[in-house]
DRENTORKOL-3810 file (N, C-alpha, C; in nm, 4 decimals):
REM DRENTORKOL-3810
@n.u->-0.9869; n.v->1.5317; n.w->-0.6093; ca.u->-0.9035; ca.v->1.4130; ca.w->-0.6215; c.u->-0.8619; c.v->1.3999; c.w->-0.7681
@n.u->-0.7346; n.v->1.3710; n.w->-0.7878; ca.u->-0.6827; ca.v->1.3595; ca.w->-0.9240; c.u->-0.7325; c.v->1.2315; c.w->-0.9917
@n.u->-0.7238; n.v->1.2301; n.w->-1.1218; ca.u->-0.7634; ca.v->1.1119; ca.w->-1.1994; c.u->-0.6786; c.v->0.9903; c.w->-1.1614
@n.u->-0.5486; n.v->1.0134; n.w->-1.1398; ca.u->-0.4604; ca.v->0.9031; ca.w->-1.1000; c.u->-0.4985; c.v->0.8487; c.w->-0.9631
@n.u->-0.5308; n.v->0.9374; n.w->-0.8698; ca.u->-0.5712; ca.v->0.8944; ca.w->-0.7361; c.u->-0.7028; c.v->0.8164; c.w->-0.7434
@n.u->-0.7935; n.v->0.8606; n.w->-0.8270; ca.u->-0.9199; ca.v->0.7886; ca.w->-0.8451; c.u->-0.8941; c.v->0.6478; c.w->-0.8989
@n.u->-0.7997; n.v->0.6347; n.w->-0.9915; ca.u->-0.7660; ca.v->0.5028; ca.w->-1.0465; c.u->-0.7112; c.v->0.4119; c.w->-0.9361
@n.u->-0.6242; n.v->0.4651; n.w->-0.8516; ca.u->-0.5685; ca.v->0.3866; ca.w->-0.7414; c.u->-0.6793; c.v->0.3490; c.w->-0.6425
@n.u->-0.7669; n.v->0.4430; n.w->-0.6113; ca.u->-0.8779; ca.v->0.4139; ca.w->-0.5186; c.u->-0.9694; c.v->0.3045; c.w->-0.5740
@n.u->-0.9969; n.v->0.3075; n.w->-0.7037; ca.u->-1.0785; ca.v->0.2015; ca.w->-0.7647; c.u->-1.0090; c.v->0.0665; c.w->-0.7514
@n.u->-0.8779; n.v->0.0655; n.w->-0.7692; ca.u->-0.8031; ca.v->-0.0594; ca.w->-0.7553; c.u->-0.8053; c.v->-0.1068; c.w->-0.6096
@n.u->-0.7921; n.v->-0.0137; n.w->-0.5154; ca.u->-0.7964; ca.v->-0.0496; ca.w->-0.3736; c.u->-0.9309; c.v->-0.1101; c.w->-0.3334
@n.u->-1.0377; n.v->-0.0689; n.w->-0.3992; ca.u->-1.1712; ca.v->-0.1227; ca.w->-0.3686; c.u->-1.1788; c.v->-0.2723; c.w->-0.3960
@n.u->-1.0879; n.v->-0.3250; n.w->-0.4742; ca.u->-1.0856; ca.v->-0.4674; ca.w->-0.5058; c.u->-1.0238; c.v->-0.5506; c.w->-0.3934
@n.u->-0.9634; n.v->-0.4824; n.w->-0.2957; ca.u->-0.8927; ca.v->-0.5495; ca.w->-0.1872; c.u->-0.9660; c.v->-0.5308; c.w->-0.0553
@n.u->-0.9695; n.v->-0.6379; n.w->0.0226; ca.u->-1.0261; ca.v->-0.6313; ca.w->0.1569; c.u->-0.9452; c.v->-0.7261; c.w->0.2442
@n.u->-0.9111; n.v->-0.6806; n.w->0.3623; ca.u->-0.8313; ca.v->-0.7629; ca.w->0.4529; c.u->-0.8811; c.v->-0.7387; c.w->0.5953
@n.u->-0.8940; n.v->-0.8442; n.w->0.6772; ca.u->-0.9463; ca.v->-0.8254; ca.w->0.8126; c.u->-0.8502; c.v->-0.7502; c.w->0.9057
@n.u->-0.7218; n.v->-0.7451; n.w->0.8713; ca.u->-0.6247; ca.v->-0.6806; ca.w->0.9597; c.u->-0.5712; c.v->-0.5470; c.w->0.9097
@n.u->-0.5853; n.v->-0.5190; n.w->0.7807; ca.u->-0.5245; ca.v->-0.3996; ca.w->0.7238; c.u->-0.6270; c.v->-0.3106; c.w->0.6553
@n.u->-0.6071; n.v->-0.1802; n.w->0.6713; ca.u->-0.6887; ca.v->-0.0808; ca.w->0.6010; c.u->-0.5980; c.v->-0.0129; c.w->0.4988
@n.u->-0.6532; n.v->0.0133; n.w->0.3835; ca.u->-0.5775; ca.v->0.0734; ca.w->0.2751; c.u->-0.6397; c.v->0.2075; c.w->0.2380
@n.u->-0.5558; n.v->0.3028; n.w->0.2007; ca.u->-0.6046; ca.v->0.4331; ca.w->0.1580; c.u->-0.5108; c.v->0.4930; c.w->0.0555
@n.u->-0.5582; n.v->0.5978; n.w->-0.0105; ca.u->-0.4765; ca.v->0.6666; ca.w->-0.1107; c.u->-0.5136; c.v->0.8137; c.w->-0.1126
@n.u->-0.4137; n.v->0.8957; n.w->-0.1425; ca.u->-0.4367; ca.v->1.0401; ca.w->-0.1555; c.u->-0.3370; c.v->1.0959; c.w->-0.2567
@n.u->-0.3768; n.v->1.2037; n.w->-0.3191; ca.u->-0.2893; ca.v->1.2687; ca.w->-0.4167; c.u->-0.1661; c.v->1.3232; c.w->-0.3461
@n.u->-0.0534; n.v->1.3128; n.w->-0.4127; ca.u->0.0727; ca.v->1.3666; ca.w->-0.3625; c.u->0.1357; c.v->1.4493; c.w->-0.4736
@n.u->0.2304; n.v->1.5313; n.w->-0.4375; ca.u->0.2942; ca.v->1.6201; ca.w->-0.5353; c.u->0.3547; c.v->1.5438; c.w->-0.6522
@n.u->0.4095; n.v->1.4262; n.w->-0.6261; ca.u->0.4778; ca.v->1.3515; ca.w->-0.7322; c.u->0.4088; c.v->1.2201; c.w->-0.7661
@n.u->0.2786; n.v->1.2090; n.w->-0.7427; ca.u->0.2047; ca.v->1.0878; ca.w->-0.7755; c.u->0.0905; c.v->1.0649; c.w->-0.6799
@n.u->0.0771; n.v->0.9419; n.w->-0.6343; ca.u->-0.0290; ca.v->0.9050; ca.w->-0.5405; c.u->0.0361; c.v->0.8328; c.w->-0.4229
@n.u->0.0032; n.v->0.8780; n.w->-0.3019; ca.u->0.0554; ca.v->0.8166; ca.w->-0.1811; c.u->-0.0433; c.v->0.7111; c.w->-0.1328
@n.u->0.0057; n.v->0.5915; n.w->-0.1073; ca.u->-0.0774; ca.v->0.4800; ca.w->-0.0617; c.u->-0.0413; c.v->0.4515; c.w->0.0838
@n.u->-0.1451; n.v->0.4267; n.w->0.1642; ca.u->-0.1269; ca.v->0.3986; ca.w->0.3065; c.u->-0.1749; c.v->0.2578; c.w->0.3375
@n.u->-0.0965; n.v->0.1850; n.w->0.4155; ca.u->-0.1362; ca.v->0.0540; ca.w->0.4673; c.u->-0.1273; c.v->0.0644; c.w->0.6192
@n.u->-0.2413; n.v->0.0483; n.w->0.6834; ca.u->-0.2500; ca.v->0.0660; ca.w->0.8277; c.u->-0.3062; c.v->-0.0603; c.w->0.8920
@n.u->-0.2508; n.v->-0.0982; n.w->1.0069; ca.u->-0.2992; ca.v->-0.2124; ca.w->1.0843; c.u->-0.4277; c.v->-0.1701; c.w->1.1537
@n.u->-0.5366; n.v->-0.2442; n.w->1.1350; ca.u->-0.6675; ca.v->-0.2067; ca.w->1.1905; c.u->-0.6788; c.v->-0.2231; c.w->1.3419
@n.u->-0.6452; n.v->-0.3396; n.w->1.3973; ca.u->-0.6690; ca.v->-0.3599; ca.w->1.5405; c.u->-0.5896; c.v->-0.2622; c.w->1.6280
@n.u->-0.6562; n.v->-0.2114; n.w->1.7301; ca.u->-0.5905; ca.v->-0.1218; ca.w->1.8247; c.u->-0.5061; c.v->-0.2038; c.w->1.9219
@n.u->-0.4056; n.v->-0.1415; n.w->1.9761; ca.u->-0.3276; ca.v->-0.2057; ca.w->2.0804; c.u->-0.1928; c.v->-0.2578; c.w->2.0368
@n.u->-0.1811; n.v->-0.3040; n.w->1.9163; ca.u->-0.0522; ca.v->-0.3543; ca.w->1.8685; c.u->0.0214; c.v->-0.2414; c.w->1.7973
@n.u->0.1504; n.v->-0.2300; n.w->1.8274; ca.u->0.2305; ca.v->-0.1282; ca.w->1.7607; c.u->0.2843; c.v->-0.1839; c.w->1.6301
@n.u->0.2211; n.v->-0.1454; n.w->1.5226; ca.u->0.2629; ca.v->-0.1884; ca.w->1.3898; c.u->0.2788; c.v->-0.0627; c.w->1.3055
@n.u->0.3911; n.v->-0.0537; n.w->1.2387; ca.u->0.4220; ca.v->0.0629; ca.w->1.1568; c.u->0.3177; c.v->0.0827; c.w->1.0468
@n.u->0.2730; n.v->0.2056; n.w->1.0282; ca.u->0.1875; ca.v->0.2397; ca.w->0.9142; c.u->0.2795; c.v->0.2665; c.w->0.7958
@n.u->0.2541; n.v->0.1970; n.w->0.6860; ca.u->0.3381; ca.v->0.2131; ca.w->0.5673; c.u->0.2767; c.v->0.3125; c.w->0.4716
@n.u->0.3612; n.v->0.4000; n.w->0.4216; ca.u->0.3246; ca.v->0.4944; ca.w->0.3169; c.u->0.4242; c.v->0.4759; c.w->0.2032
@n.u->0.3723; n.v->0.4663; n.w->0.0829; ca.u->0.4609; ca.v->0.4641; ca.w->-0.0332; c.u->0.3935; c.v->0.5409; c.w->-0.1452
@n.u->0.4746; n.v->0.5950; n.w->-0.2325; ca.u->0.4238; ca.v->0.6764; ca.w->-0.3424; c.u->0.4447; c.v->0.6039; c.w->-0.4737
@n.u->0.3398; n.v->0.6031; n.w->-0.5528; ca.u->0.3505; ca.v->0.5491; ca.w->-0.6893; c.u->0.3544; c.v->0.6669; c.w->-0.7854
@n.u->0.4456; n.v->0.6588; n.w->-0.8786; ca.u->0.4640; ca.v->0.7633; ca.w->-0.9783; c.u->0.3557; c.v->0.7522; c.w->-1.0866
@n.u->0.3238; n.v->0.8629; n.w->-1.1521; ca.u->0.2241; ca.v->0.8587; ca.w->-1.2597; c.u->0.2530; c.v->0.7530; c.w->-1.3652
@n.u->0.3788; n.v->0.7371; n.w->-1.4049; ca.u->0.4112; ca.v->0.6375; ca.w->-1.5089; c.u->0.3782; c.v->0.4955; c.w->-1.4626
@n.u->0.3904; n.v->0.4664; n.w->-1.3313; ca.u->0.3560; ca.v->0.3345; ca.w->-1.2785; c.u->0.2048; c.v->0.3117; c.w->-1.2835
@n.u->0.1292; n.v->0.4140; n.w->-1.2505; ca.u->-0.0168; ca.v->0.4039; ca.w->-1.2460; c.u->-0.0756; c.v->0.3957; c.w->-1.3864
@n.u->-0.0146; n.v->0.4650; n.w->-1.4798; ca.u->-0.0646; ca.v->0.4666; ca.w->-1.6175; c.u->-0.0206; c.v->0.3445; c.w->-1.6978
@n.u->0.0741; n.v->0.2687; n.w->-1.6476; ca.u->0.1281; ca.v->0.1523; ca.w->-1.7181; c.u->0.0223; c.v->0.0419; c.w->-1.7281
@n.u->0.0262; n.v->-0.0348; n.w->-1.8355; ca.u->-0.0706; ca.v->-0.1429; ca.w->-1.8566; c.u->-0.0628; c.v->-0.2500; c.w->-1.7478
@n.u->0.0533; n.v->-0.2665; n.w->-1.6861; ca.u->0.0720; ca.v->-0.3669; ca.w->-1.5808; c.u->0.0388; c.v->-0.3135; c.w->-1.4410
@n.u->-0.0233; n.v->-0.1959; n.w->-1.4323; ca.u->-0.0522; ca.v->-0.1340; ca.w->-1.3029; c.u->-0.1225; c.v->-0.2277; c.w->-1.2040
@n.u->-0.2306; n.v->-0.2975; n.w->-1.2403; ca.u->-0.2963; ca.v->-0.3830; ca.w->-1.1400; c.u->-0.2024; c.v->-0.4873; c.w->-1.0791
@n.u->-0.1199; n.v->-0.5485; n.w->-1.1603; ca.u->-0.0273; ca.v->-0.6493; ca.w->-1.1100; c.u->0.0815; c.v->-0.5862; c.w->-1.0232
@n.u->0.1396; n.v->-0.4768; n.w->-1.0692; ca.u->0.2442; ca.v->-0.4067; ca.w->-0.9944; c.u->0.1907; c.v->-0.3569; c.w->-0.8614
@n.u->0.0699; n.v->-0.3040; n.w->-0.8630; ca.u->0.0072; ca.v->-0.2531; ca.w->-0.7417; c.u->-0.0131; c.v->-0.3664; c.w->-0.6409
@n.u->-0.0614; n.v->-0.4795; n.w->-0.6876; ca.u->-0.0810; ca.v->-0.5950; ca.w->-0.5995; c.u->0.0517; c.v->-0.6386; c.w->-0.5374
@n.u->0.1549; n.v->-0.6422; n.w->-0.6167; ca.u->0.2869; ca.v->-0.6798; ca.w->-0.5657; c.u->0.3333; c.v->-0.5828; c.w->-0.4570
@n.u->0.3139; n.v->-0.4530; n.w->-0.4793; ca.u->0.3492; ca.v->-0.3531; ca.w->-0.3776; c.u->0.2721; c.v->-0.3780; c.w->-0.2476
@n.u->0.1424; n.v->-0.3979; n.w->-0.2588; ca.u->0.0620; ca.v->-0.4218; ca.w->-0.1379; c.u->0.1115; c.v->-0.5444; c.w->-0.0624
@n.u->0.1341; n.v->-0.6530; n.w->-0.1327; ca.u->0.1790; ca.v->-0.7753; ca.w->-0.0676; c.u->0.3162; c.v->-0.7567; c.w->-0.0031
@n.u->0.4074; n.v->-0.6912; n.w->-0.0727; ca.u->0.5416; ca.v->-0.6685; ca.w->-0.0182; c.u->0.5358; c.v->-0.5884; c.w->0.1113
@n.u->0.4546; n.v->-0.4834; n.w->0.1137; ca.u->0.4467; ca.v->-0.4009; ca.w->0.2333; c.u->0.3756; c.v->-0.4727; c.w->0.3474
@n.u->0.2746; n.v->-0.5520; n.w->0.3168; ca.u->0.2071; ca.v->-0.6292; ca.w->0.4223; c.u->0.3054; c.v->-0.7276; c.w->0.4846
@n.u->0.3873; n.v->-0.7921; n.w->0.4053; ca.u->0.4878; ca.v->-0.8848; ca.w->0.4571; c.u->0.5844; c.v->-0.8099; c.w->0.5492
@n.u->0.6195; n.v->-0.6878; n.w->0.5130; ca.u->0.7105; ca.v->-0.6080; ca.w->0.5949; c.u->0.6511; c.v->-0.5761; c.w->0.7325
@n.u->0.5196; n.v->-0.5885; n.w->0.7480; ca.u->0.4540; ca.v->-0.5545; ca.w->0.8738; c.u->0.4619; c.v->-0.6676; c.w->0.9770
@n.u->0.5192; n.v->-0.7821; n.w->0.9397; ca.u->0.5421; ca.v->-0.8867; ca.w->1.0382; c.u->0.6337; c.v->-0.8297; c.w->1.1474
@n.u->0.6104; n.v->-0.8662; n.w->1.2708; ca.u->0.6969; ca.v->-0.8169; ca.w->1.3776; c.u->0.8315; c.v->-0.8883; c.w->1.3781
@n.u->0.8359; n.v->-1.0055; n.w->1.3153; ca.u->0.9610; ca.v->-1.0788; ca.w->1.3005; c.u->0.9505; c.v->-1.1635; c.w->1.1744
@n.u->1.0585; n.v->-1.1720; n.w->1.0992; ca.u->1.0590; ca.v->-1.2561; ca.w->0.9802; c.u->1.1995; c.v->-1.3108; c.w->0.9587
@n.u->1.2153; n.v->-1.4127; n.w->0.8750; ca.u->1.3462; ca.v->-1.4773; ca.w->0.8569; c.u->1.4545; c.v->-1.3850; c.w->0.8008
@n.u->1.4162; n.v->-1.2770; n.w->0.7340; ca.u->1.5159; ca.v->-1.1869; ca.w->0.6760; c.u->1.5749; c.v->-1.0913; c.w->0.7790
@n.u->1.5112; n.v->-1.0764; n.w->0.8936; ca.u->1.5626; ca.v->-0.9845; ca.w->0.9952; c.u->1.6824; c.v->-1.0441; c.w->1.0662
@n.u->1.7770; n.v->-0.9598; n.w->1.0960; ca.u->1.8947; ca.v->-1.0035; ca.w->1.1717; c.u->1.8614; c.v->-0.9953; c.w->1.3197
@n.u->1.9016; n.v->-1.0977; n.w->1.3947; ca.u->1.8791; ca.v->-1.0967; ca.w->1.5390; c.u->1.9722; c.v->-0.9931; c.w->1.6032
@n.u->1.9228; n.v->-0.9232; n.w->1.7056; ca.u->2.0061; ca.v->-0.8193; ca.w->1.7712; c.u->2.1226; c.v->-0.8791; c.w->1.8472
END
């Protein structure tokens, strides 16, 4: 595991949620973060996003990382006010 991935994993250890599981793995161009819905039975998209080395090494990384997690969790709503009705 790369040093950057270890840093992201340490940051992920600070988060716990009853509905979502978080993970990280090294990727060719940074670290890939996974947000997965824990409960079985509901079809909820698993989100993957990649953070670049410069983002992880930046002094604001903890805050930026938290914002990313929150943004993606919000996207996992099955319906929200920003969605257009079919």
